[in-house]
C-alpha positions in Angstrom: 7.4 27.2 3.6 10.9 27.8 4.9 14.5 27.1 3.4 14.5 23.9 5.5 11.5 22.7 3.5 13.5 23.0 0.2 17.1 22.6 1.0 18.4 21.5 -2.3 16.7 24.1 -4.4 16.8 27.2 -2.1 20.1 27.1 -0.5 22.4 28.5 -3.0 26.3 28.5 -2.4 28.2 31.5 -3.6 31.4 31.6 -5.4 34.3 33.7 -4.2 37.4 34.9 -6.1 40.6 34.9 -4.1 43.7 37.1 -4.5 46.0 35.7 -7.1 46.1 32.0 -7.1 45.2 31.9 -3.5 42.1 30.0 -2.4 39.7 32.5 -0.5 39.3 31.9 3.2 35.7 32.3 4.5 34.8 35.9 4.4 37.8 36.9 2.2 38.0 37.6 -1.5 35.3 38.9 -3.8 31.9 37.6 -3.7 30.2 36.9 -7.2 26.5 37.9 -7.0 23.7 35.1 -7.1 21.0 37.4 -8.1 20.6 40.9 -9.7 18.4 41.9 -6.6 21.3 44.2 -5.5 20.3 46.7 -8.3 16.7 46.5 -7.0 17.8 47.5 -3.6 20.0 50.4 -5.0 17.0 51.9 -6.9 14.6 51.6 -3.9 17.2 53.4 -1.8 18.0 56.1 -4.3 14.5 57.1 -5.6 11.0 57.4 -4.2 8.2 55.1 -5.6 6.5 54.6 -7.8 9.3 52.4 -9.3 9.2 50.2 -12.3 12.4 48.5 -13.4 13.8 45.6 -15.3 17.3 44.6 -14.4 19.6 42.4 -16.6 22.9 40.9 -15.2 25.3 38.0 -15.1 25.0 35.9 -12.0 26.8 33.0 -10.5 25.6 30.1 -8.4 26.9 26.9 -7.4 23.6 25.2 -8.3 23.7 21.7 -9.5 20.2 20.7 -8.8 19.7 19.1 -12.2 21.0 19.6 -15.9 18.8 22.6 -16.5 20.8 24.8 -13.9 24.0 26.3 -14.9 26.6 28.0 -12.5 26.8 31.1 -14.5 24.0 32.6 -16.5 22.3 35.9 -17.3 19.3 36.9 -15.3 16.6 39.4 -15.6 14.5 40.7 -12.7 11.6 43.1 -12.6 10.4 45.2 -9.8 7.2 47.3 -9.5 6.4 49.4 -6.5 3.2 51.4 -6.4 0.3 52.2 -4.1 -2.2 49.8 -5.5 0.0 46.8 -6.7 -1.3 43.4 -5.9 -0.9 39.7 -6.9 -3.5 40.0 -9.6 -1.2 42.7 -11.4 1.7 40.4 -11.2 -0.1 37.5 -12.8 -1.8 39.6 -15.5 1.5 41.4 -16.3 3.6 38.1 -16.7 0.8 36.1 -18.5 0.6 39.0 -21.2 4.2 39.3 -21.5 4.7 35.7 -22.4 1.7 35.5 -24.4 3.2 38.3 -26.6 6.7 36.6 -26.4 5.5 33.2 -27.5 2.9 34.9 -29.9 0.0 32.8 -28.5 -2.9 34.9 -27.9 -4.4 33.0 -25.0 -1.5 31.6 -23.1 -2.7 29.8 -20.0 -0.7 30.2 -16.9 -0.5 28.8 -13.4 1.3 30.0 -10.3 2.5 27.4 -8.0 3.3 28.2 -4.3 7.0 28.3 -3.7 9.5 29.6 -1.2 11.8 32.6 -2.0 13.3 34.4 0.9 12.2 38.0 0.0 8.7 37.6 -1.4 5.3 36.5 0.3 3.4 35.1 -1.3 6.0 33.4 -3.7 5.3 31.4 -6.7 6.8 29.7 -9.7 5.1 30.5 -13.0 4.2 27.9 -15.5 2.6 28.1 -19.0 0.5 25.4 -20.6 2.2 23.5 -23.5 2.2 20.1 -25.3 5.4 18.1 -25.4 3.9 14.9 -27.0 5.7 15.6 -30.4 9.2 16.6 -31.5 8.3 20.2 -30.7 6.9 22.0 -27.7 3.6 23.7 -28.5 3.0 26.6 -26.2 -0.7 27.4 -25.4 -2.2 24.0 -25.9 -2.0 20.5 -24.4 -1.8 19.1 -20.8 1.9 19.7 -19.9 3.4 22.8 -18.2 6.7 24.6 -18.8 8.2 26.4 -15.8 9.2 30.0 -16.8 10.2 32.0 -13.9 9.9 32.7 -10.1 7.9 35.7 -8.7 6.0 37.1 -5.8 4.8 40.1 -3.7 7.8 41.8 -2.2 7.8 41.3 1.6 7.1 44.4 3.6 10.2 44.0 5.6 12.2 44.3 2.4 10.4 47.6 1.6 10.9 48.9 5.2 14.6 48.1 5.0 15.0 50.1 1.9 13.2 53.1 3.5 10.1 52.4 1.3 6.8 53.0 3.4 5.4 49.5 3.6 2.2 50.8 4.9 1.5 52.9 1.8 3.2 50.9 -0.9 3.2 47.3 -2.1 5.4 45.6 -4.7 5.9 42.6 -6.9 9.1 41.2 -8.3 10.0 38.4 -10.9 13.3 36.9 -11.9 14.3 34.5 -14.6 17.3 33.2 -16.5 17.3 34.9 -19.9 19.2 32.0 -21.5 16.2 29.8 -21.0 14.1 31.9 -23.3 16.2 31.3 -26.5 16.5 27.6 -25.5 12.7 27.3 -25.2 12.3 29.1 -28.7 14.5 26.5 -30.3 12.2 23.7 -29.1 9.1 25.5 -30.6 
């Protein structure tokens, strides 16, 4: 997949703040971050692997794909870099985390292929639920609830951050924190 395959979902415009009341010209003003990934990059450049971090932060996107997307929200991203990390670790870690979060011992998850610019393979994680009544019941039913985006960090990203991509692999995930309380309110 490429960004051209998903133009509405994956091309995010950014917000700029101009000086005073002036409208910022292209390339001028302050850029408001669209992801908390900048922290991941700083950590990769400042310390050697293994690395395990969770990064919260406020982000800004001109994202009006649908009513579930807000232009300002809080995001949490995770990054794990080590010598033996693979997609199975990512899937196991996230499935266990959400099983505990929703207090459902056997949460069923699925990982749908998706495009994210810095991971390959990339996926959207969903968990099984039932939406047939007034409440969403996690862990049962035939419906799916999208939780987050994730994937294996592309070797070029590791190399760009001076991490030996021949020796280390990494996975990353990111989600809007605001979604979790909203989901809990529906349970």
